[in-house]
Structures are given as structure tokens and as C-alpha cells.
C-alpha positions, -999 to +999 in steps of 0.1 A: +234-539+200+204-563+203+185-579+174+160-606+164+157-643+167+175-675+160+174-705+182+187-697+216+203-721+241+182-744+263+174-725+294+173-744+327+138-744+342+121-767+366+086-778+358+062-778+387+060-814+401+085-828+375+117-828+395+148-814+380+142-821+344+154-796+319+129-778+296+143-771+262+132-738+246+114-738+213+128-717+185+107-706+156+137-710+133+150-744+145+145-772+119+165-802+130+155-838+121+138-854+152+155-887+147+189-871+145+183-851+176+174-883+195+209-897+187+227-866+200+235-862+237+226-829+255+263-820+255+265-825+217+234-805+211+246-776+233+280-777+215+263-777+181+241-748+190+268-727+206+290-733+175+262-720+152+256-690+173+292-681+176+301-685+139+271-668+123+279-634+107+248-617+121+244-605+157+225-630+179+214-627+215+189-639+240+178-618+269+157-629+299+125-613+312+144-584+328+163-577+295+196-591+308+218-608+283+217-646+287+235-654+254+253-632+229+276-640+199+308-624+188+292-606+159+268-587+181+295-580+207+316-565+179+287-543+167+283-530+203+320-525+207+322-546+240+334-582+246+309-610+250+317-614+287+308-578+293+273-585+279+263-615+300+242-607+329+240-570+321+209-552+309+205-540+273+201-504+285+235-506+301+252-519+270+236-494+245+223-466+266+219-441+237+197-465+218+177-478+247+147-453+242+143-466+207+147-503+217+126-504+248+092-504+230+102-535+210+111-554+241+080-543+259+058-554+230+073-590+231+069-591+269+032-581+264+026-610+241+035-596+208+047-617+178+081-616+160+088-583+142+117-568+122+124-531+124+151-507+113+170-490+142+193-459+140+217-449+166+253-451+180+271-478+200+303-480+220+321-491+189+319-457+173+306-431+197+286-403+181+285-421+147+250-428+135+246-464+123+217-484+108+206-519+119+179-543+109+167-559+142+143-588+146+127-596+179+109-629+187+096-646+219+115-675+234+091-700+250+090-734+265+071-763+249+042-754+270+042-718+258+057-701+288+077-670+279+113-673+291+129-644+273+134-626+240+155-636+210+173-610+190+189-610+155+209-579+144+222-571+109+241-539+103+230-521+071+248-488+076+267-490+043+237-501+023+216-473+038+243-447+030+246-460-005+208-459-009+206-423+005+235-412-018+218-427-048+185-411-039+202-377-033+220-380-067+187-388-084+170-359-067+199-336-075+197-346-112+159-340-113+164-306-095+191-297-120+168-305-149+139-286-134+161-256-126+174-253-162+159-223-180+157-242-213+131-269-220+143-304-212+126-336-221+133-373-226+120-398-251+121-436-254+144-453-279+119-446-307+118-408-300+084-409-283+076-389-252+063-411-224+068-389-193+056-353-188+083-326-194+073-296-173+098-273-190+087-282-225+050-278-215+057-244-199+077-231-229+054-243-257+020-241-239+012-277-250-009-299-228+004-333-217-020-350-241-006-330-270+029-336-259+031-374-255+042-398-282+054-378-313+030-349-305+060-328-294+069-324-331+037-304-337+051-275-316+079-270-342+072-244-369+056-260-400+083-247-423+110-263-401+092-295-391+102-317-421+138-308-419+139-315-381+121-349-386+146-360-413+175-351-391+159-367-360+151-399-379+187-400-391+200-397-355+176-425-344+190-447-372+226-440-366+224-437-328+243-404-329+235-372-311+212-347-328+218-310-331+197-286-351+183-250-352+145-245-356+116-223-345+096-236-315+061-225-306+060-201-275+033-201-249+028-163-251+023-165-289+045-168-319+077-188-323+111-186-307+145-196-323+160-225-305+189-249-308+177-285-302+200-311-289+194-348-282+219-372-267+213-410-266+215-429-232+228-464-238+220-494-217+236-528-217+249-543-249+249-509-266+211-506-268+196-471-266+175-469-234+163-433-240+171-399-255+176-368-233+168-336-252+171-298-247+160-267-266+182-237-260+163-204-267+186-183-289+161-157-300+177-129-281+212-140-292+201-140-329+185-106-324+216-093-307+237-106-336+214-089-361+216-057-341+254-060-339+256-064-376+233-034-381+255-014-356+286-023-375+270-012-408+258+019-391+292+026-377+308+023-411+283+047-425+289+071-396+327+070-400+325+078-436+297+104-436+300+120-401+308+157-400+340+150-380+376+142-387+380+105-379+411+082-381+423+050-366+460+046-359+473+011-350+503-001-331+532+017-315+541+030-349+508+048-351+500+036-386+469+050-403+445+020-408+413+041-414+409+077-426+375+091-434+369+117-461+369+148-439+401+138-422+417+134-457+404+168-467+418+185-436+451+167-443+454+185-476+441+156-496+472+134-489+466+097-489+477+087-453+467+050-453+496+028-443+518+057-432+529+066-397+523+098-378+559+095-365+571+101-401+554+135-401+580+161-391+562+191-377+553+206-343+517+198-348+524+162-358+547+157-328+520+169-303+494+147-321+517+117-318+523+124-281+486+124-274+481+092-294+509+076-273+492+086-241+459+070-250+478+039-263+499+034-231+473+044-205+444+026-221+419+053-211+400+077-233+403+115-229+393+147-248+413+177-257+389+207-256+388+235-281+422+228-296+432+256-321+442+244-355+455+267-382+452+254-418+438+261-453+403+247-444+386+261-475+413+250-499+416+285-514+451+292-501+439+313-471+450+302-437+425+304-408+422+291-373+394+270-360+389+251-328+383+214-324+374+190-296+396+160-302+387+126-286+413+098-282+397+064-277+418+033-272+405+002-292+412-033-278+416-067-295+398-099-285+423-104-257+415-070-242+448-055-252+450-020-267+461-024-304+450+010-319+436+044-311+406+062-326+411+099-332+378+118-334+379+156-340+348+178-341+348+214-353+334+234-324+344+269-336+307+279-341+298+265-307+326+284-290+315+317-306+279+309-298+288+302-262+304+335-258+273+352-272+252+331-249+272+340-219+267+377-227+230+370-232+228+350-200+243+378-180+217+401-194+189+376-187+200+372-151+196+409-146+162+408-162+152+377-142+162+394-109+141+424-120+111+402-129+114+382-097+114+414-077+082+425-094+065+391-090+076+389-053+057+421-046+026+412-066-005+409-043-016+377-061+001+345-048+023+331-076+041+298-074+064+281-100+064+243-096+085+216-112+062+192-130+060+156-118+081+161-087+062+191-074+094+209-062+088+246-055+110+266-079+097+301-069+071+314-045+064+351-041+058+369-008+020+366-010+022+328-015+046+324+014+023+344+037-006+321+027+015+290+034+028+302+067+063+305+053+067+267+046+057+247+016+052+209+016+077+193-006+070+172-036+038+152-043+039+131-012+004+123-001+011+128+036+021+164+029-015+173+019-038+147+034-047+154+070-015+175+076-009+212+082-016+219+045-051+206+036-074+213+007-112+212+009-140+223-014-163+251-004-187+226+013-159+215+036-152+181+021-115+173+021-101+168-014-081+138-025-047+141-042-064+137-076-088+165-069-064+192-057-062+218-085-025+224-081-017+187-081-039+182-112-021+211-129+013+194-122+000+163-139-011+181-171-048+187-164-063+222-173-071+244-143-089+277-149-105+297-120-112+266-099-124+274-063-107+257-034-102+262+004-065+260+015-060+252+052-025+263+064-010+269+098-019+306+094-056+300+087-078+289+058-082+308+026-108+308-002-088+307-035-094+308-072-067+287-089-053+294-124-026+272-138-006+271-170+026+254-182+056+275-190+079+258-215+116+254-209+135+285-221+165+307-214+181+279-194+151+274-172+134+240-171+097+235-178+075+247-150+039+250-140+027+285-130+001+286-103-018+318-096-037+318-064-062+346-061-073+351-024-110+357-024-116+350+013-128+385+021-149+385-011-165+352-002-173+365+033-188+397+019-207+377-007-220+354+020-230+384+042-248+400+012-266+368+004-276+364+040-287+400+041-307+396+009-323+364+023-332+382+055-346+411+036-367+389+014-379+369+044-386+401+064-405+417+035-426+385+031-434+382+068-438+419+074-461+424+045-482+395+056-483+405+093-489+442+086-517+434+061-534+411+087-548+438+109-555+461+080-579+437+063-604+434+093-599+472+099-610+479+064-639+455+067-651+471+100-649+506+085-669+495+054-694+479+077-696+511+098-703+532+067-731+508+057-745+510+092-744+548+091-763+548+059-789+523+071-793+528+108-826+545+118-817+558+152-787+577+165-785+554+196-781+522+176-756+539+153-736+551+184-736+515+197-723+502+164-695+529+163-684+520+198-681+483+190-663+490+157-639+514+175-630+488+200-622+463+173-602+489+154-583+498+185-573+461+190-560+459+154-541+492+158-525+478+190-515+447+172-500+468+144-483+490+169-468+459+185-455+447+152-440+481+144-424+483+179-409+448+174-393+461+141-380+491+159-366+470+187-348+447+161-333+477+144-321+491+178-308+458+191-289+448+159-274+482+155-250+499+179-258+486+213-284+507+232-273+515+267-292+498+295-307+518+323-294+497+352-309+500+387-317+479+417-347+457+405-367+430+423-374+404+396-404+391+416-421+425+415-416+428+378-430+394+371-461+399+394-469+432+378-466+418+343-487+388+351-514+411+365-515+430+332-518+397+312-548+384+332-574+396+308-554+381+278-549+348+297-586+346+305-594+351+269-570+323+259-584+300+286-551+298+304-546+300+342-515+319+352-497+302+382-469+321+398-443+307+422-420+335+431-394+338+458-391+372+475-359+392+472-346+380+439-328+412+431-301+425+408-289+455+388-310+453+357-330+475+333-365+472+346-382+482+314-362+455+295-371+428+320-407+437+316-403+432+279-386+398+285-415+387+309-441+400+285-426+382+255-424+349+273-459+351+287-473+362+253-455+332+237-468+308+263-504+320+258-501+318+220-489+282+219-505+269+251-541+281+246-565+263+270-538+251+293-523+265+326-490+286+324-466+283+353-442+312+361-413+306+385-389+332+400-360+318+421-323+318+429-302+290+415-264+286+419-260+323+427-280+335+397-316+348+393-338+324+373-371+331+356-389+302+340-422+302+320-438+268+313-467+261+290-484+228+283-490+235+246-478+220+213-441+218+222-411+223+199-394+198+177-357+190+186-344+205+154-360+239+161-348+244+197-320+268+186-335+282+154-365+298+172-342+324+187-332+337+153-348+366+135-380+358+115-379+322+126-406+301+141-412+264+147-448+264+134-466+276+103-474+313+100-508+302+087-519+292+121-498+314+143-491+350+134-463+374+143-430+384+127-410+358+145-390+385+164-402+381+200-378+354+211-350+370+191-355+404+209-358+385+242-325+368+238-308+400+228-320+417+260-310+388+282-275+386+266-272+424+270-276+417+308-248+390+305-275+363+310-286+332+291-319+321+276-327+285+267-357+263+261-365+227+271-393+210+252-407+179+235-433+179+208-468+177+223-455+182+259-453+219+261-422+241+265-402+257+294-382+289+287-355+296+313-338+329+318-308+332+341-293+366+351-264+376+373-278+386+407-264+403+438 
């Protein structure tokens, strides 16, 4: 092991240009008188130095620039576990290889011009392989008078024992502090005068005092005011006499109120018998005192029970079975004989012998047991009449403080009435079982789903056939959330929102909430059902536990019928509103024209002018009649198409011919609307269709385009696409909002106000019905303000 510096030997070195003179190395620790040194020869000086190095008790060494040992004393050699000769000329890393990684930076620092430094080094040497040792090592540079670095001086002191002692002391102190902190009871210390000078965490946590309230004699304020004077007097006496303190008092508790504690204080003496400090504890005995009070109450209660209980009680002690306690009822049943102090063994009778045998069994085995319904024949009424009654007799061994059985408690209860009642109950139970089976058979065949559920746990007690059919044969068990949330059995409200556990009527009923006629949708593996839930609690009776009765009335079909009726009523009201408006529309101008014609007939002077007025009025009336006829025909078409399906008259039809003929008929109407009809039709687009119905489809789409695309061209295309016939009618009118693209195909529905556009809203509905009757499709593509394109696709040949 290598350490830090004392004066090393003079190293031979030749100065440049100075011949073979020796250069003596300076040592920072050398302090010889110069005059004395002058009188010593080099040999004497070397001898003196080597003697000092060899005899010093600390390890000394000098290493050269390559960390080879130039000088080493016996102390260091012993530390390293190798002879001195084994060190000289060898490098430090070869002598102490395990410690070299730790030592190398110190040598490197000196070689790089660093100053002397002392460090603590931990490691193992050859002296004790694998044993960790501690060393204080000093390193210093060894230089010539001119400052040239020649090597490194090392001084080593082993401090292993000191370090171990220090660590042990520190561990002991830490262990003591941990023990104090780990104690459940408050622990604190005071100075010799009884004043707190250091914080006591346990005391502060127990009392709720702050550190400022606790220091000095402030800790006394946490003691109950009624106990404080007594505690102070005893505490002052202990301070005076230097004796330990022990006292019981009430101590403030952080959660409120006071707790009963036993306070103890022990003096810690220093040198010459002077008290250095006091170590104090406060043991919380609140529960113990309460337990003692409860135990005393229990003892008193037990004495009261033993003397007033409606049972025959006796305690028999020892192997002789001597009566040491007899309660009044036992004495009555014994014929009024005073049994205290006597032994059962002295009673010569068959009953007494059996009683003694059972007492002996409990005494020897040390285990309690009960003899059920023992028949006893005696004069129980004291009127000289013998009768037999039945008793349950308990034999309970009693133990002394050492745990040894020293007596037996005999406890006999008259169960005659219970036995007779049980027999009657068994007869009633048999009758009830028959009634229950009969009732369950009726409930099982009831068309209303009935479920009996155990409260809290949700366990199914009974489910009739209707309930099992709704549930698909399986019921989720208990109130586990995963059974109802997102699983096979879900509950939603009538709007489709999934109910939480707290909202499900059945679950709420199990938790005691009232449920009367609450609607719910139950989703099960067999479908979803609209239910009205009724719930009530059945109290425990006839041996059956309390249960919750759930009655689930299936109103699914009723709801469907109700929805259909509501929809039908809505359609009726809507139809009546629209039809009345539309049918009145042509009647109003018709009436006005007729009134005008009457006035003209009364005022016109010539027959020719009257004839002209009649012709014009007739033309107008004919237009209104045609309009009304169209409305009535639409209504008839709706009735026909929504009733039993009318048969199609299928034939080979050329769609192009149908479209061209229809367009030709619409030319006057298109000219009146300011619309140019543009037709792009491929020849030979044929199929088996109903020609009349296709004319209706084309007419409806053209009429719709002219109505909503007034003043703009209308383009009609007939083509084949993907093996199907396609008819498209495009206008450049007002367009359709995205939300109405599907609704316009429903009855009485339009995407615009009836105030500006007339009609019953049946044209597109009829058109779609006809197209779908041909196994075709009808759709629309549109954007608001950019017109609309209606596309019909039909199966073709």
C-alpha cells in the first residue's frame, strides 16, 4: 500500500555541467538544524534517515516517475502483505493491483504538478485478500533544490478499526433514532430542568401541538387542566430527587378530546452523577381502560344473566364435581335442595350418574359440547305431578389463569315448546311446499315476465317462462357492471340512450328505490323488447328470504302499433292539410271565372263578344279541371301503390321511344316555362317494362324539372350503363339541400315551401314506387342553387 510524504532518501542525480555531484532531495517535512547537518557526513545522514524511515509506525515510501518503489519501510510492507525487497523496483500497480484504479489518479495529479494532498482510500491488499480496509494516504512531490520533480513521497496510516468503530457508532445511533421514531407512543426528551429543546415528532403528531407550543415547558399545556397540577408536582419531585417519574394523566389528542396515557420519564446521567437529560414516553392506555371498563360491565352483566336467565345454570369444580355456583332455576329444578359445596358423585341415581359422566367428559377433553333435547322427568310445577320435558344441555369447560380446566359450566335450556313448535312447523312446511309448487307452476305460465331477485347481490331466485324467453334463457348474475354495460344484456331508454347502472329500473329496485310502470328497452340475445317495469319488495316469510319482485310487461307490439297509429294520424293530418289546400287552389280561380262570366253575360251587349268571353273562360276552367284531375289521379295512384301491389303489364319496351314521345307532349308546357328540352338518347335501350308506368315516370321527372328549373334548359339522357338502362333528367334550377335528398321521395314531402310551389308532394313518391316495382333504383344528385339530376336505373335485356 502506498501513502503520503515524509522525507525520502537522497536520490542520485547528475546536474548538467556539474560533474558527479549528488543532488539531495528537498522534503517538505524535513526540519534539521543546518549547522548540525554540516557536521554530519553523508553516510551518517543516510543512516539517520533510513533509521527514521524504518522505525516509524506509519507506512512510508518513495516512488520514481514511473511509479516504481525506490524506498519503502517495514510498516508499509506489512500493510501490503509483502516483504520490503519485493517492493523495490516494482510498480505500485503490481503490488496492490486491486487498489490501483483508486490510487492511479492521485499519482497522476502529483506528476501533473499538483500539491500535497491526503485522501481516504478503501480496498484490499495481499495481507488480507478480499477484506476491505481503510487507509489515510498522503501524497507529496519529491523535488531537487532547483524544483525538478524526481518522484512521489507517500505516507500511509491504516484506520480500518477507527472507521469500523465510527460506522458501528453511527449505525447504533441511527438504530436508536429509528427505534424511537418507530414507537407508536409519543417519545420526547428534555434537558436537566425538564425543558424541551429538540422537536419530538411523535409528541407533536399525537397532541397536534406545534414546535413553538412544544418547546420549553410548553409541553405541559397539552395535559388536561384537571391533571396538570398533579403532574407538575410529581414531575418537580422527580427533578429534585433525580428519580424516574411515572404517572397517569389525560393528554390532548390531535383529532380532538383527550386520551388516557401513562407518562414515564427516566433520567440519563452524565459524568459525576449529573443528569444530562430526561427521556420520556406517554403510553396510550385509553383502549385498555375502556376494555377494563367493558370487562367489568361484562362481569356484572354475566352475574345478572346467571341469576336471572331462564335457564338452569351451575358450575361444578374439580374432579369431585363440587357445586360452586347454582342459579335459582337450577335450585328449583333440583327440588329446592341447597347443592352448594356438595358433589354430584354423592348423588346416587341413574340420572345423576349420567350427568356426572358428561361433566367428566367435558373436564377431561377440555372441549364444549351440547346434548340436544334431553328428556327429563320431574315435578316441574311443584304440585306433585311428574311430567317430562326436553332440555338442550351445554357443557362448557372453564380454565384458570394457566389455561388448565378447573371447572365445568352446565347450562340447560328448556326446549320443549320449541320441539313441539318444530313439529308443527315441519307439518306446515310440507303444506307450504305443496302450495309453493302450485304457485310457481301458475307463475311460470303467466304471460307477464316475473322475476324474483335477492336484494343487494342481484341473484336470480325465480324467473318464469316468459322472463326466460325475453332473456334468451340466460340471466346475467349479480350486480356486476360488465353484465349490463355493453354486453349481451343492455338497457336503453326509448330514445336509444344506453342507461347507466344507476338508471336501470331493476337495479334501482334492488337498491330500494320505488319503480312503478317505468318504460325501458331491454336488449337481449333474442332481440330488444319495450317493457314497463313494476317492482315491489316481498318481506321474508315462510322460510323464504326477502326478495324483490320484478314484473316486466312486454309492450313491444303495443309500442309498434302505437307508433304506426301516430304515424298514420300524422300522415292523415298532413294529407288533409295539403289536399285541402291543393284542391281548393283550382276551385278558387274557377269560382272567380264563373262569377266573372255571369257578370259578362249580364252586361255584354253582343252575342259575339259574349261567345268570346265564354270560350276564354272555358279554356281557363279546363286548365283548372285538368290540374284538379291530376291531383285526384295522384291520390288514386298513392292508394293503389301503397295497397296490395298492382300487377305490372310487362312488355318489350324501347325506353328511348317512351322518352321522345313524352318530351314531345311536354313541349308546349316547356315553352310556357321558358325551358328548352334537350334530349340525348341512345337507340335500342330496351327491356321488359310497363310502358304506361314508364311514361308516368318520365312525365313526373319532366314536370318536376320544369317546375323547379323555370327559365333554364332541361337535359334528358337515355343510355346503357353497367348492363342497366339509365334515364337521367337534369334541370338547372334551385337545387336541393343535402338534408332533403332522401326526404323528397316520401309522401307529402317537398324540399321547398308550398307557398311558392304547389302540389301534394306525391309525384316523386309515386315515381319511386313505380321504379322499385320494376326492380330499379331512383336517386338524386344536387347542390343548392346548382340544379338537380334525377337518375333512374332499370334492369335491361
